[in-house]
C-alpha positions in Angstrom: 6.9 24.1 6.9 6.8 25.2 3.4 3.5 26.9 1.9 2.1 25.4 -0.7 -0.7 26.7 -3.2 -4.2 25.2 -3.1 -5.0 22.9 -6.0 -7.9 23.1 -8.2 -8.8 20.0 -10.4 -11.1 19.8 -13.0 -12.7 16.5 -13.0 -14.1 16.1 -16.8 -15.7 12.9 -15.9 -17.2 11.7 -19.1 -17.2 15.1 -20.9 -16.7 16.2 -23.7 -17.6 13.5 -26.1 -15.1 14.4 -28.8 -11.6 14.5 -28.8 -11.7 17.9 -31.1 -13.8 19.8 -28.0 -11.4 18.0 -25.4 -8.4 19.4 -27.1 -10.1 22.9 -27.4 -11.0 23.0 -23.8 -7.6 22.2 -22.6 -6.2 24.7 -24.8 -8.4 27.4 -23.3 -7.5 26.1 -19.4 -3.8 26.6 -20.5 -4.4 30.0 -22.1 -6.3 31.1 -18.9 -3.8 30.1 -16.6 -1.1 32.2 -17.7 -3.1 35.0 -16.0 -3.6 33.1 -12.6 -1.3 33.3 -9.5 -0.8 31.3 -6.2 -3.1 28.7 -7.4 -2.2 25.2 -9.0 -4.5 23.7 -11.5 -4.9 20.4 -13.1 -7.5 18.7 -15.3 -8.5 15.3 -15.5 -10.0 14.3 -18.8 -11.7 10.9 -19.8 -8.8 8.0 -20.4 -9.1 8.5 -24.6 -8.2 11.9 -24.2 -5.3 12.1 -21.9 -2.7 11.8 -24.4 -4.0 14.7 -26.8 -4.7 16.8 -23.7 -1.2 16.2 -22.3 0.2 17.6 -25.6 -1.5 20.7 -24.7 -0.9 20.8 -21.1 2.9 19.8 -21.5 5.3 22.9 -20.6 2.3 25.0 -19.3 0.7 25.8 -15.7 -1.7 23.0 -15.9 -1.2 19.7 -14.6 -2.8 16.7 -16.0 -4.6 13.9 -13.7 -6.1 10.8 -14.3 -9.3 10.0 -12.9 -8.5 6.7 -11.5 -5.8 4.0 -11.6 -5.9 0.1 -11.1 -4.0 -1.6 -8.5 -2.2 -4.1 -11.4 0.7 -2.6 -13.1 0.4 -5.0 -16.1 -0.9 -8.1 -17.4 -4.8 -9.2 -18.1 -6.8 -6.7 -16.3 -9.2 -5.8 -19.2 -10.2 -2.3 -19.1 -7.8 -1.0 -16.5 -5.3 1.6 -16.7 -2.0 1.0 -14.7 0.2 3.5 -12.9 3.2 2.8 -15.5 0.8 3.8 -18.6 -0.1 7.2 -16.4 3.5 8.1 -15.8 4.4 7.1 -19.3 2.1 9.9 -20.6 3.0 12.4 -18.1 -0.1 12.1 -15.6 1.0 14.2 -12.5 -2.2 13.3 -10.3 -4.4 10.3 -9.9 -8.0 11.2 -8.3 -9.1 8.3 -6.0 -11.8 7.3 -4.1 -14.5 9.8 -5.9 -18.1 9.2 -4.5 -18.9 7.9 -8.0 -16.5 5.0 -7.8 -17.3 4.5 -4.5 -21.0 4.1 -5.3 -20.1 1.4 -8.0 -18.8 -0.6 -4.7 -15.1 0.5 -4.4 -14.1 0.3 -0.7 -11.6 1.9 1.5 -8.8 -0.9 1.3 -8.8 -0.7 -2.6 -8.6 3.1 -2.4 -5.6 2.7 0.0 -3.8 0.3 -2.2 -4.2 2.8 -4.9 -2.7 5.8 -2.7 0.3 3.6 -1.9 0.6 2.7 -5.5 0.6 6.2 -6.4 2.9 7.5 -4.0 5.3 4.7 -4.5 5.5 6.0 -8.2 5.8 9.6 -7.1 2.8 11.2 -8.8 0.3 13.0 -6.4 -3.0 11.2 -5.1 -6.2 13.2 -5.0 -8.1 11.1 -2.3 -11.7 12.3 -2.2 -13.4 11.4 1.7 -16.9 12.1 2.6 -20.4 10.9 3.9 -22.6 9.0 1.4 -25.8 11.3 2.9 -25.4 14.4 4.9 -25.4 13.6 8.5 -28.1 16.3 9.7 -26.5 15.9 13.2 -22.9 16.8 12.1 -21.9 13.4 13.0 -20.0 13.2 9.7 -16.4 13.6 10.6 -16.4 10.0 12.4 -17.2 8.8 8.9 -14.5 10.6 7.4 -12.1 9.8 10.0 -13.0 5.9 9.1 -11.9 6.7 5.3 -9.2 8.4 6.2 
């Protein structure tokens, strides 16, 4: 079995609030990654900044990730972003099933469909799993197993 590097992904969530700051942050991450070995790094900026950030990460050691994806490839789906659009702008990874999305009502079946879609299009899914509230008895593995 081939050994792979650990992957560290910085999920920027809704930060920063300006494109200038997003590009500056991406530039700094790219610069710092030149000195790092043995780990893969990707960043997941908010959707409006994916294209300008991709311009800074292209041809660098920093991968580009989206924070989610639609199960719909094209058509009338206001506010959604398709896998085809993400591929077109250079995304390599997609975060799926984040606890914040689950708290908004996203279900395991939707996350599974998105994961299958991301794999079909040869991007790397980053599937988040975990209990909603810490189980003091340590019975969280059954919950995570059900998600998987």
